[in-house]
C-alpha positions as CSV (number, residue, x, y, z in Angstrom):
1,X,18.3,-33.2,2.7
2,X,21.3,-35.4,2.2
3,X,24.6,-33.6,2.6
4,X,27.3,-34.7,0.1
5,X,30.6,-33.2,-0.8
6,X,33.5,-31.8,1.2
7,X,32.5,-30.6,4.6
8,X,33.9,-27.5,6.3
9,X,33.1,-26.0,9.8
10,X,33.9,-22.6,11.1
11,X,32.7,-19.8,13.4
12,X,32.4,-16.2,12.4
13,X,30.6,-13.0,13.4
14,X,27.6,-11.8,11.3
15,X,28.1,-8.4,9.8
16,X,26.1,-6.2,7.4
17,X,27.4,-5.7,3.9
18,X,26.2,-2.6,2.2
19,X,27.7,-1.2,-1.0
20,X,26.0,2.2,-0.3
21,X,27.0,2.6,3.3
22,X,23.3,2.8,4.4
23,X,21.4,0.6,6.8
24,X,20.2,-1.9,4.2
25,X,22.3,-4.6,2.6
26,X,23.0,-8.3,3.0
27,X,23.8,-10.0,6.3
28,X,27.1,-11.8,5.7
29,X,29.4,-14.3,7.3
30,X,33.1,-14.0,6.3
31,X,35.1,-17.2,6.0
32,X,38.4,-17.4,8.0
33,X,41.1,-16.5,5.5
34,X,43.0,-19.7,5.9
35,X,39.9,-21.7,5.2
36,X,39.1,-19.5,2.1
37,X,42.6,-20.0,0.9
38,X,42.3,-23.8,1.2
39,X,38.9,-23.9,-0.6
40,X,40.1,-21.6,-3.4
41,X,43.3,-23.6,-3.9
42,X,41.4,-26.9,-4.2
43,X,38.0,-26.0,-5.6
44,X,38.4,-22.8,-7.7
45,X,37.7,-25.0,-10.7
46,X,34.1,-25.3,-9.5
47,X,33.5,-21.6,-9.3
48,X,31.1,-19.9,-11.7
49,X,31.2,-16.2,-12.7
50,X,32.6,-13.7,-10.2
51,X,33.9,-16.3,-7.8
52,X,30.5,-17.9,-7.1
53,X,30.6,-21.4,-5.6
54,X,27.4,-23.4,-5.0
55,X,27.2,-24.9,-1.5
56,X,24.8,-26.3,1.1
57,X,25.0,-24.3,4.4
58,X,23.8,-25.1,7.9
59,X,23.5,-22.7,10.8
60,X,21.8,-24.1,13.9
61,X,19.0,-26.4,12.8
62,X,18.5,-24.5,9.5
63,X,20.0,-25.7,6.2
64,X,19.7,-24.4,2.7
65,X,21.2,-24.6,-0.8
66,X,23.0,-21.3,-1.5
67,X,26.2,-19.9,-2.9
68,X,29.3,-18.1,-1.6
69,X,31.3,-15.5,-3.5
70,X,34.9,-14.8,-3.3
71,X,35.6,-11.1,-2.4
72,X,38.9,-10.1,-3.8
73,X,39.1,-6.9,-1.7
74,X,38.7,-9.0,1.6
75,X,40.6,-12.0,0.2
76,X,37.9,-14.4,1.4
77,X,34.6,-16.0,0.7
78,X,31.3,-14.3,1.8
79,X,28.2,-16.3,2.8
80,X,25.0,-14.2,2.5
81,X,22.4,-15.3,5.1
82,X,18.9,-15.9,3.8
83,X,16.1,-14.1,5.6
84,X,14.3,-17.3,6.6
85,X,17.4,-18.6,8.4
86,X,18.1,-15.3,10.1
87,X,14.6,-15.3,11.5
88,X,14.4,-19.0,12.4
89,X,17.8,-19.0,14.1
90,X,17.4,-15.5,15.7
91,X,20.6,-14.4,14.1
92,X,21.9,-10.9,15.0
93,X,24.5,-8.6,13.6
94,X,27.8,-8.9,15.6
95,X,26.9,-12.3,17.0
96,X,29.2,-15.2,16.3
97,X,27.6,-18.2,14.5
98,X,28.8,-21.8,13.9
99,X,28.6,-22.6,10.2
100,X,28.8,-25.9,8.4
101,X,29.1,-26.0,4.6
102,X,29.3,-28.8,2.0
103,X,30.8,-28.1,-1.4
């Protein structure tokens, strides 16, 4: 898979996002706020409905096409982690991960 576009790197802890407060929900990585601000200022024009922005993401040796969403309440982008990547990279809640994205 050829990576094209603007490249960003960051590290962040994995956390569970649940709108119901239960044990289910998405596993999420939050963007550092200063990075989210930079992306939003420069690339908001590429967002689709509800702040959705298509990206390519890489964690460890795993890479996929996905999307991030801007969360107004947290004032940052959220990257939901796909089950296949969580399993392949042995990702755990509370563990810090190195993330590379291309927009």
